C-alpha positions in Angstrom: 125.7 92.6 133.8 124.1 88.9 133.3 122.6 89.8 129.7 119.2 88.6 131.8 115.5 90.9 131.7 112.1 90.1 132.6 110.5 87.5 129.5 107.8 88.8 127.5 105.7 86.2 128.9 106.0 87.3 132.2 106.0 90.9 131.7 102.4 90.2 129.2 100.9 88.3 132.5 102.2 90.9 135.5 100.7 94.2 132.6 97.3 92.0 132.4 96.5 92.2 136.1 97.7 95.8 135.7 95.6 96.2 132.9 92.4 95.4 134.6 93.2 97.8 137.3 94.1 101.1 134.4 91.3 102.3 132.9 93.8 104.6 130.5 95.4 101.1 129.5 91.6 99.2 128.9 91.5 102.5 125.6 92.8 100.2 123.3 92.4 96.2 123.1 94.8 93.5 124.7 96.4 93.0 122.2 98.0 96.6 121.6 99.2 96.0 125.5 101.0 92.8 124.4 102.5 94.3 121.1 104.0 96.9 123.4 105.9 93.8 125.8 107.2 92.8 121.9 108.9 96.0 121.6 110.2 95.8 124.8 111.5 92.4 124.1 113.3 93.6 120.9 114.9 96.1 122.5 116.5 94.5 125.2 117.9 91.7 122.8 119.0 94.6 120.4 120.6 95.9 123.2 122.7 92.7 124.3 123.8 92.4 121.1 125.4 95.3 121.0 125.9 96.3 124.2 130.0 96.8 123.3 129.2 99.4 121.1 128.0 101.9 123.8 124.2 101.2 122.8 122.0 102.1 126.0 120.0 99.9 127.2 115.8 100.6 126.6 114.3 103.3 128.6 110.9 104.6 129.9 108.8 106.8 127.3 106.3 109.6 127.5 102.7 108.7 126.7 103.2 111.7 124.4 105.9 110.5 122.9 104.4 107.2 122.1 103.4 107.2 118.4 101.6 104.0 117.7 99.5 100.7 118.5 99.2 97.5 117.0 96.2 95.2 116.9 96.7 91.6 115.3 93.9 89.2 115.2 91.6 90.9 117.4 89.8 94.5 118.1 89.4 95.9 115.3 87.0 95.2 112.1 86.5 96.5 109.0 83.1 97.6 108.1 81.5 99.3 104.4 82.2 102.9 102.8 85.5 102.7 104.1 84.7 102.4 107.8 86.5 100.3 110.5 85.6 99.8 114.4 88.3 99.8 116.4 87.6 99.0 120.1 83.4 100.5 120.9 84.0 103.6 118.0 83.9 103.6 114.7 85.8 106.1 112.6 86.2 106.6 108.9 89.6 106.7 107.0 90.8 107.4 103.5 92.2 104.8 101.7 95.6 104.7 99.5 95.4 101.5 98.1 92.6 98.1 98.0 93.2 96.2 100.5 94.5 92.6 99.8 94.9 89.3 101.3 95.2 88.5 104.9 95.3 90.9 107.1 97.9 90.3 109.7 98.9 93.6 111.5 96.4 97.0 112.4 98.8 99.8 113.2 97.7 103.0 113.8 99.9 105.9 113.7 100.0 109.5 115.1 102.8 112.3 113.2 104.5 115.0 115.4 101.3 117.2 113.8 99.3 114.8 115.1 97.8 113.7 112.4 96.7 110.0 112.4 97.2 106.8 110.0 96.5 103.1 109.6 99.0 100.8 108.1 98.4 97.7 107.5 99.8 94.1 106.5 98.4 91.4 104.9 99.9 88.1 103.4 98.7 87.9 99.8 100.5 84.8 99.7 102.0 85.0 96.4 105.2 84.4 94.9 105.1 86.8 91.5 108.1 85.8 88.7 109.3 88.1 86.6 106.5 88.7 83.4 109.2 89.7 80.9 107.6 93.4 79.2 111.4 95.2 78.2 113.8 92.6 78.4 116.2 94.6 79.7 118.5 94.5 82.1 120.4 97.0 84.2 123.1 98.6 87.0 122.9 100.6 89.0 125.7 102.6 90.9 124.9 105.3 93.9 126.8 107.9 94.4 127.3 110.8 96.4 127.9 113.4 93.2 125.0 111.5 91.1 122.4 109.7 92.9 122.4 106.8 90.1 124.6 105.7 87.1 122.5 103.7 85.1 124.7 101.1 83.1 123.6 102.7 79.7 124.4 105.7 79.9 122.2 107.6 81.9 122.7 109.8 85.0 119.6 111.0 87.8 120.9 113.5 89.7 119.0 113.8 93.2 117.0 116.9 93.7 118.7 117.2 97.4 115.4 118.1 98.9 116.7 118.9 102.3 119.7 121.3 100.7 116.5 123.6 99.2 115.0 124.1 102.2 117.8 124.5 104.6 117.9 128.0 105.1 113.7 127.5 105.4 114.7 125.2 108.1 117.2 127.1 110.2 115.1 129.8 110.5 112.1 128.1 112.4 113.8 126.3 114.2 115.7 129.8 115.8 112.3 130.9 115.8 111.3 127.4 118.5 114.2 127.9 120.4 113.4 131.5 120.9 109.6 130.8 122.1 109.1 130.4 126.0 108.7 126.7 127.0 104.8 125.6 127.4 103.7 128.0 125.7 101.3 128.3 122.8 103.9 130.2 120.9 106.5 127.7 121.3 103.9 125.0 120.2 103.0 126.2 116.8 106.7 126.6 116.8 107.2 123.7 117.0 104.3 122.5 114.4 105.3 125.0 111.9 109.3 123.5 112.5 107.3 120.4 112.0 105.8 121.4 109.0 109.1 122.2 106.8 110.5 118.4 107.5 107.5 117.2 106.4 107.4 118.9 103.4 111.0 118.3 102.7 109.5 114.5 103.2 106.6 114.3 101.1 108.2 115.8 98.1 111.2 113.9 98.3 108.9 110.8 98.7 107.1 111.5 95.7 110.3 112.1 93.3 110.8 108.7 94.5 108.2 106.7 93.9 107.8 108.8 90.1 111.9 107.6 89.9 110.5 104.2 90.5 108.3 103.6 88.1 110.1 105.4 85.7 113.3 102.9 86.5 110.7 99.6 86.3 108.6 100.8 83.2 111.7 101.1 81.6 113.7 97.6 82.9 112.2 94.4 83.6 115.2 93.8 86.0 117.1 96.2 87.8 120.6 95.6 90.1 121.9 97.2 92.2 125.6 97.0 94.9 124.6 96.2 98.8 125.8 99.3 100.9 126.8 99.5 104.7 124.4 102.8 104.6 125.1 103.3 107.8 128.8 103.1 108.1 127.9 106.0 104.5 126.2 108.2 107.5 128.6 108.2 110.2 131.6 109.2 107.1 129.5 111.9 105.4 126.4 112.9 107.1 123.3 115.2 106.4 124.2 114.4 103.0 123.7 110.7 103.0 120.8 111.0 104.8 119.3 113.6 102.5 119.2 111.2 99.6 117.6 108.7 101.1 118.7 105.9 98.8 117.4 103.1 101.8 114.5 104.8 101.3 114.4 104.9 97.4 115.1 101.3 97.4 112.0 100.0 99.7 109.9 102.1 97.4 111.3 100.8 94.2 111.5 96.8 95.5 107.2 97.2 96.2 106.6 98.4 93.0 109.1 96.0 91.3 106.6 93.2 93.0 103.4 94.4 92.1 104.3 95.2 88.6 106.0 91.8 88.5 109.9 93.5 88.2 112.9 92.0 90.2 115.5 94.3 92.0 119.3 92.1 92.5 121.4 92.4 94.7 124.7 91.7 94.5 127.6 91.0 97.3 128.6 94.1 99.0 131.8 93.2 98.3 132.3 92.3 94.6 135.2 95.0 93.9 132.7 96.9 91.5 134.8 99.9 91.1 137.6 98.8 91.0 137.6 95.8 88.4 137.4 97.1 84.5 134.2 96.5 82.4 136.0 95.6 79.4 138.9 93.1 80.4 137.8 92.3 84.4 140.7 93.6 85.4 141.1 94.1 89.1 143.3 97.4 90.3 144.6 97.1 93.5 143.8 100.7 94.5 141.8 103.4 93.2 141.0 106.7 95.5 137.9 108.6 96.0 139.2 111.3 94.4 139.6 109.6 91.3 137.0 109.8 88.9 138.6 108.3 86.0 141.6 105.7 85.5 142.8 103.8 82.7 143.2 99.9 82.7 147.2 98.7 83.0 145.7 95.3 80.4 143.7 96.3 77.9 144.3 100.4 78.2 140.4 101.9 78.0 139.5 104.1 79.9 136.5 104.0 82.4 134.1 106.4 84.3 134.2 105.5 88.0 130.4 105.1 88.1 130.1 104.2 84.6 132.3 101.1 85.1 130.6 100.2 88.6 127.0 100.2 86.8 128.5 98.5 84.4 129.9 95.5 86.1 126.9 95.5 88.7 124.8 94.4 85.9 126.9 92.3 84.2 126.9 90.2 87.6 123.5 91.4 88.7 122.6 89.2 85.8 125.3 86.2 85.9 123.3 85.8 89.0 119.6 86.2 88.7 117.5 83.4 89.0 115.6 83.7 86.0 114.1 80.5 83.9 115.9 82.0 80.0 117.6 84.1 80.7 118.6 85.3 76.4 114.8 86.5 77.3 116.5 89.5 78.6 119.2 92.7 77.2 121.5 93.9 79.3 121.4 97.2 78.7 125.3 98.7 78.6 126.5 101.6 76.7 129.3 100.6 74.2 
């Protein structure tokens, strides 16, 4: 009612006293318990910020639904041979990539299937500049019909993995709902349903990584339009979730940083679709159902997605902060 709650500092001092009397909380380091207080603080701040939109206040979470804990400066130690000591126990892990830089936080996550993953956040302290290899800049337009339309004329279709597996998901969900609650058969059916969802997620992520490597090998600078993905999800729902454009952008930015490439985002309100890429004439309205339109100024015929990608490329090339822009070639199909 008054926009006030127990501060993070007071909550941490209170839980520190409770932790001495609760052996269960002593199974992890003190910083993991402090991190829970910081999560509660962040949840309340978001609630006070968006409570006018019908957002509910933070609630209690059961222990079995709590999927992760975070350690910061203490509570863990990396040993040789892919081993780590957390608390008083030593665990062995499989390292997907070398840990480079100063370790800031260590998070242990548990999947619905019970698998454990270790997420390490590091600070490398480097600010890599763009390394010119191909000398090409390209713009990309995201769409529902075509996943990405490149300014050089190529189109990348999405496999829509969730749509492919929708029948199997429905069958597994039906089997799960028919099982008796709290029974071993229901737990077995739940894990089977989770495996279906994880298979979709793994196949989609594998396709994202391969596509990101392909694009960063082909172009040095990649330009995208800033999108309101949450608003698009409210309009088109499951299809936006299946395309998972936000997840792809995160993977692309990570690969671009490792390869010293650059990902540029233009302004969300730039009329890339309604601007003619030939003469820069802007039309007033353009319905979503119109896939091609003729410019009233230069009479050129523009494809909706192709025209938008060329405009994104041109705006991104003009706003990118590079030392010598003449080294780069704008990839626009003529």
